Structures are given as C-alpha cells and as structure tokens.
C-alpha positions in Angstrom: -19.5 1.7 24.6 -17.9 3.0 21.2 -19.6 2.0 18.0 -18.0 -0.4 15.6 -19.0 1.1 11.8 -19.9 -1.8 9.8 -20.2 -2.3 5.8 -21.8 -5.5 4.3 -21.7 -7.4 0.9 -23.9 -10.1 0.3 -24.1 -12.3 -2.9 -27.6 -12.8 -2.4 -30.8 -10.4 -1.1 -31.8 -12.7 0.9 -28.8 -13.2 3.2 -28.3 -9.2 2.7 -31.6 -8.7 4.0 -31.1 -11.2 7.0 -27.3 -10.2 8.2 -28.8 -6.5 7.9 -31.4 -7.4 10.4 -28.9 -8.9 12.5 -26.8 -5.9 12.3 -29.0 -3.5 12.4 -30.4 -5.0 16.2 -27.1 -3.9 18.0 -26.6 -0.7 19.6 -23.1 -0.8 19.3 -23.0 -1.6 15.4 -23.6 0.8 12.6 -24.1 -0.4 9.5 -23.3 1.9 6.7 -24.8 2.6 3.3 -22.7 1.3 0.2 -21.7 4.4 -0.7 -19.8 5.1 3.0 -18.4 1.3 2.9 -14.6 3.3 3.0 -15.6 4.6 6.1 -16.3 1.1 7.6 -14.4 -0.6 10.4 -15.2 -3.9 9.7 -16.5 -5.3 6.7 -18.7 -8.2 6.9 -19.3 -10.6 3.3 -21.7 -13.1 2.7 -21.2 -15.4 0.2 -22.0 -19.3 -0.3 -18.5 -20.4 -1.1 -15.2 -18.7 -2.0 -15.6 -17.7 -5.9 -12.9 -15.8 -8.1 -15.9 -13.4 -7.6 -16.0 -12.7 -4.4 -12.1 -12.8 -3.6 -12.3 -10.3 -6.2 -14.1 -8.1 -3.9 -12.3 -9.3 -1.0 -9.1 -7.6 -3.0 -10.6 -4.6 -3.7 -11.8 -4.1 -0.3 -8.5 -4.7 0.8 -6.9 -2.5 -1.4 -9.5 0.6 -1.0 -9.8 0.8 2.8 -8.0 -2.1 4.4 -10.9 -2.8 7.2 -11.0 -6.4 8.7 -13.3 -8.9 7.0 -15.8 -11.3 9.1 -16.8 -14.2 6.2 -20.0 -15.6 6.9 -20.0 -18.8 4.1 -21.5 -22.3 4.0 -17.8 -24.0 3.2 -14.1 -23.3 2.9 -11.2 -24.7 1.9 -7.7 -25.0 3.0 -6.6 -23.1 0.1 -9.4 -21.1 0.0 -8.7 -20.1 3.6 -5.6 -19.1 2.5 -6.6 -16.9 0.0 -8.7 -15.1 2.3 -6.5 -14.7 5.2 -4.5 -12.4 2.4 -7.1 -10.9 1.8 -7.7 -9.5 5.3 -10.4 -12.3 6.5 -9.6 -12.0 10.0 -12.9 -14.1 10.8 -14.9 -17.2 8.8 -18.4 -17.7 10.4 -20.4 -20.9 8.9 -23.4 -19.5 7.5 -25.6 -22.1 9.7 -24.2 -21.1 12.8 -24.7 -17.6 12.8 -26.6 -16.0 15.4 -26.7 -12.1 16.2 -24.4 -12.8 19.0 -21.9 -15.1 17.3 -22.0 -12.2 14.3 -21.7 -9.4 17.0 -18.7 -10.8 19.0 -16.9 -11.4 15.4 -17.1 -7.9 13.9 -15.8 -6.5 17.8 -13.1 -9.1 17.9 -12.4 -8.0 14.1 -12.6 -4.2 14.6 -10.6 -4.4 18.2 -7.6 -5.9 15.7 -8.1 -10.0 17.0 -10.1 -12.5 15.2 -12.1 -15.7 15.1 -11.6 -19.0 13.3 -13.5 -22.1 13.8 -11.1 -24.5 15.4 -10.5 -26.8 12.5 -9.9 -23.8 10.6 -7.0 -23.0 13.2 -5.8 -26.2 13.0 -5.6 -25.7 8.9 -3.9 -21.9 9.0 -1.4 -23.6 12.1 -0.4 -27.0 9.3 0.4 -24.3 7.0 2.3 -22.2 9.5 4.4 -24.9 10.5 4.9 -26.3 6.7 6.4 -22.8 5.6 9.0 -23.0 8.7 10.1 -26.6 7.7 10.3 -25.8 3.8 11.2 -22.2 3.0 12.6 -20.4 6.3 14.7 -23.1 8.3 16.5 -24.4 5.0 17.8 -20.3 5.0 18.5 -20.2 8.4 15.8 -17.3 9.3 13.0 -17.2 11.7 9.1 -15.8 10.9 10.6 -12.4 11.6 13.4 -12.8 8.7 16.2 -12.7 10.7 18.7 -15.1 11.4 20.2 -16.2 14.9 23.0 -14.1 14.7 21.4 -10.9 13.5 19.1 -11.7 16.5 22.2 -11.6 19.0 23.8 -8.9 17.1 20.1 -6.8 17.8 19.9 -7.9 21.3 23.5 -6.1 22.3 22.3 -3.4 20.1 19.0 -2.9 22.2 21.1 -3.2 25.6 23.1 -0.2 23.8 26.6 -1.8 23.1 28.7 -0.5 20.0 30.1 -2.5 17.4 33.4 -3.4 19.1 31.2 -4.1 22.4 29.4 -6.4 20.3 32.3 -8.3 18.5 33.9 -8.8 22.2 30.8 -10.0 23.7 30.3 -12.6 20.4 33.8 -13.3 19.2 33.4 -11.6 16.1 35.5 -9.1 14.7 33.8 -5.8 14.1 34.0 -6.1 10.1 31.8 -8.8 11.0 29.5 -7.0 12.8 29.3 -4.4 10.7 28.2 -6.7 8.0 25.4 -8.2 9.6 24.1 -4.7 10.8 24.3 -3.9 6.9 22.8 -6.6 6.0 19.8 -7.0 7.9 19.0 -3.1 7.4 19.7 -3.3 4.1 17.5 -6.8 3.5 14.6 -5.6 5.5 14.4 -2.0 4.2 15.2 0.0 7.8 17.1 3.1 7.7 19.6 2.8 10.6 20.4 0.6 13.6 17.8 2.2 16.0 15.0 1.4 13.7 16.5 -2.0 13.0 16.3 -2.0 17.0 12.5 -1.1 16.6 12.0 -3.2 13.6 13.3 -6.5 16.1 11.1 -5.1 19.3 7.8 -4.8 17.8 8.1 -8.0 16.0 8.4 -9.6 19.5 12.2 -11.1 17.9 14.0 -9.4 21.1 
C-alpha cells in the first residue's frame, strides 16, 4: 500500500497533538514536518470554525502546493462551505466525529482525487449547483461545461471525423454557421484548434 504524505495545520496545540497522534498511528500515512509541507499530497486543517485567518491559510496552501484539503471543524455554514471548496477542501469531518478510521479514509480519498462530505453538506452543495444552473447558466443557453446545445452537436460530429461541409449538411446549417460555431467556442474557451476542442469536450464528458 502506497504511503500518503500528509501535512497538518491546526489552530490550537491540543488539536494538533491529537490529530498528529492519529495520523502517525497509521502506517499508510506519513506526517510531514512543517518545513516539508510543499511535498504533501494532502493537507489536514483543524479549526473550530472557518475564520478569515483559516481561509487565508487555505488560500495560501492552494496557491503553494495545490494539495487537496481535509477540514476538521466544529461548524461550517453553506457560504463557508462554498468558500472552502474554492480553497481545495474536498472532505469535511465534524470534530466530534473524528476517529482514526474516518480520518484515514478521508485522507486516502482526498489523495485519490475523491472527497467525503457529511450528507447535509452534500445537499447544500447540490442546491447551490442547481441554483447556479437555473440563474446563471440556463438563461445564457449554456450548460455546466460552458457549451450550448448547438456547440455540443457540432463537436460530436467533429469527433466522428466529419468536415465542415458534412457537419453543415448533417445539421442543416450553412458552412459559415458551422465555422462561426467552431470559432466561437475555441475562442471563448481558449482552445488551440478543432482537435483541442474535441479533446476538451471528451474530457469534460460532454460528448
């Protein structure tokens, strides 16, 4: 089993000592010294609440290493949760519910590119995403990937190997319209060419 390199930041010495003990008790986790934080695969942050100081720590960590964060906290509001997610927090553990098993599971999930959230927080995130789709994306005719249905249709046919005239015939558009659609999405999303546009859409699961 590969070891996960973990850095720890706690706002009080007692929390730091307790979490350090839990992390050091698991052979699959390696707790790094503060000086080696840049090498961490996962950052564990413990704080009573998400204060401006803690948010500043998270923002610095995201800028310095980009490592995903496991946040151990007493309470967190919906607005604070959204800020935390922007700062690479992928797992939230209520301080009262922390056990060595739950902490280890959260760290390993974060290292593997996943995350763990309490059910009530997942619900809040989903509500926020639904609101974003309803109030911001849908009125502009775009989806979460930033593409309109017409752009997705063009990309699907490009992925199938059709050229401009064939795409125009398939969708009953003029060739000029197809070229404008392709230019618009590549320019807006800063994509280099048609192949890059297809690759982007495939990676995002849009086609």
